[in-house]
C-alpha positions in Angstrom: 7.9 3.7 -36.3 7.3 3.6 -33.0 4.3 6.3 -32.6 3.1 8.0 -29.4 0.6 10.5 -29.0 -2.3 12.3 -26.8 -5.5 11.5 -26.7 -8.3 14.2 -24.9 -10.2 16.6 -26.1 -9.5 19.8 -26.9 -6.5 19.3 -27.7 -5.7 22.6 -29.4 -4.0 24.0 -26.2 -1.1 21.3 -26.1 2.1 21.5 -26.6 2.8 17.8 -26.2 3.6 17.1 -30.4 5.9 20.0 -30.3 7.8 18.7 -27.5 8.3 15.7 -27.9 9.2 15.6 -31.8 11.4 18.4 -30.7 13.3 16.1 -27.6 13.2 12.3 -29.8 15.3 15.1 -33.0 17.6 16.3 -29.8 18.0 13.1 -28.1 18.5 11.7 -32.0 16.0 9.0 -30.6 15.3 7.9 -34.1 11.8 6.5 -35.6 9.7 7.9 -33.6 6.5 10.2 -33.4 4.1 12.1 -31.8 0.7 13.1 -33.0 -2.2 14.8 -31.4 -5.8 12.4 -31.4 -8.4 14.8 -30.1 -11.1 12.2 -29.5 -14.3 13.8 -28.6 -15.8 10.5 -26.9 -13.5 7.8 -25.3 -15.6 5.1 -26.4 -13.4 6.2 -30.1 -10.2 5.0 -28.0 -10.3 1.0 -28.8 -11.0 1.8 -32.6 -7.4 4.1 -32.1 -5.9 1.2 -31.0 -7.0 -0.5 -33.8 -6.0 1.7 -36.7 -3.2 2.4 -35.4 -1.3 -0.8 -34.6 2.6 1.1 -33.7 1.4 2.9 -31.4 3.4 2.2 -28.4 2.0 4.8 -25.8 -0.2 7.1 -25.0 -0.5 10.6 -22.7 -4.0 10.9 -21.0 -5.0 14.4 -20.4 -8.8 16.0 -19.5 -11.7 14.8 -19.9 -10.3 11.6 -19.8 -8.4 10.8 -17.2 -10.1 8.7 -14.7 -12.9 8.0 -17.9 -10.0 5.7 -19.6 -10.0 3.2 -16.8 -12.7 0.4 -17.8 -10.1 0.4 -21.1 -7.3 -0.8 -19.7 -6.2 -4.3 -18.8 -3.7 -3.3 -15.6 -3.3 -0.4 -13.7 0.3 0.7 -11.7 -0.6 0.7 -7.6 0.0 4.8 -7.7 -2.9 4.8 -10.5 -4.8 2.3 -9.1 -5.2 4.5 -5.5 -5.6 7.6 -7.2 -8.5 6.8 -9.9 -6.5 8.3 -12.5 -4.4 8.0 -15.5 -2.2 10.1 -17.7 -0.1 7.7 -19.3 -0.7 4.4 -20.9 1.8 2.1 -22.0 1.3 -0.7 -24.5 3.4 -3.6 -23.2 2.6 -7.3 -24.9 -0.1 -6.5 -26.4 -1.7 -5.0 -23.3 -2.8 -1.3 -21.9 -1.5 -0.8 -19.0 -2.3 2.8 -17.3 0.2 4.7 -15.0 0.1 8.3 -13.2 3.2 10.4 -13.4 1.4 13.4 -11.9 1.6 12.1 -8.8 5.5 11.2 -9.0 6.2 15.0 -10.4 4.0 16.6 -8.1 5.6 13.9 -4.7 9.0 15.8 -6.2 8.2 19.2 -6.6 6.8 19.2 -2.9 9.8 17.5 -1.8 12.0 20.2 -3.3 11.0 22.1 -0.4 11.5 20.1 2.5 11.3 20.8 5.8 9.2 23.9 5.0 6.1 22.5 3.9 5.8 20.0 7.3 3.3 22.9 8.6 1.9 24.2 5.4 -1.7 24.2 3.8 -2.8 23.7 0.4 -5.4 25.2 -2.2 -6.1 23.0 -4.5 -7.8 24.2 -7.8 -9.7 21.9 -9.7 -11.3 18.1 -8.5 -10.5 16.2 -12.1 -8.1 13.8 -12.5 -4.5 15.8 -11.8 -6.7 16.9 -8.2 -6.5 13.0 -7.4 -3.0 12.8 -7.8 -2.0 16.3 -6.1 -4.5 15.4 -3.3 -3.1 11.8 -2.4 0.7 13.4 -2.7 -0.7 16.1 0.3 -2.2 13.1 1.6 1.0 11.0 1.9 2.6 14.1 3.0 0.2 15.0 6.0 -0.5 18.5 4.0 -3.8 19.8 4.8 -6.0 21.3 1.8 -8.2 22.4 0.6 -10.5 22.0 -3.1 -12.0 24.3 -4.8 -13.7 23.6 -8.3 -16.6 25.9 -10.0 -19.5 24.9 -8.2 -19.4 24.3 -4.0 -20.1 20.5 -3.0 -19.4 19.1 -0.2 -16.0 19.0 1.0 -14.8 21.8 -1.3 -15.5 25.1 -2.1 -16.9 27.3 -5.2 -14.2 29.9 -7.1 -16.9 32.5 -5.8 -16.1 31.7 -1.5 -12.1 32.7 -2.3 -11.3 35.3 0.1 -7.9 36.1 1.0 -7.8 35.1 4.5 -9.3 31.5 3.9 -6.1 29.6 4.5 -4.6 31.5 7.5 -8.5 31.1 9.0 -8.3 27.1 8.9 
């Protein structure tokens, strides 16, 4: 049985197991399962991999999209540039990290091309997914403001958001 799964913590909000289980069934993909692995410390990853030799790949969610990188053998170029990973593929005994958030966000933006050429964006959050979003915005030369729980150099706090914020830039 080929096993896939999701690492992160907490995972009670995740619909990944249901989605992939249904996808394997509807697409007639035999001998595959998808499990949730709620590890509360990224240092548990090597033990998980050792105990689950049938694992073929993992999705990565909060809070480990950046913290997982030192555990990987290779990074594909986009993930290396962004500094965040949300997919790990086990290939020939190596852990290879990818970032599909970037590609997904780019594809959704390009559906609106060329309307976004003079656009600005408000990026809510500063974690691994935000890194992928800002990399795509940089590539497309779309200006943006970062918003996080706490104000810091180069980012606003949620309390600083106002209705006219983007029109005054």
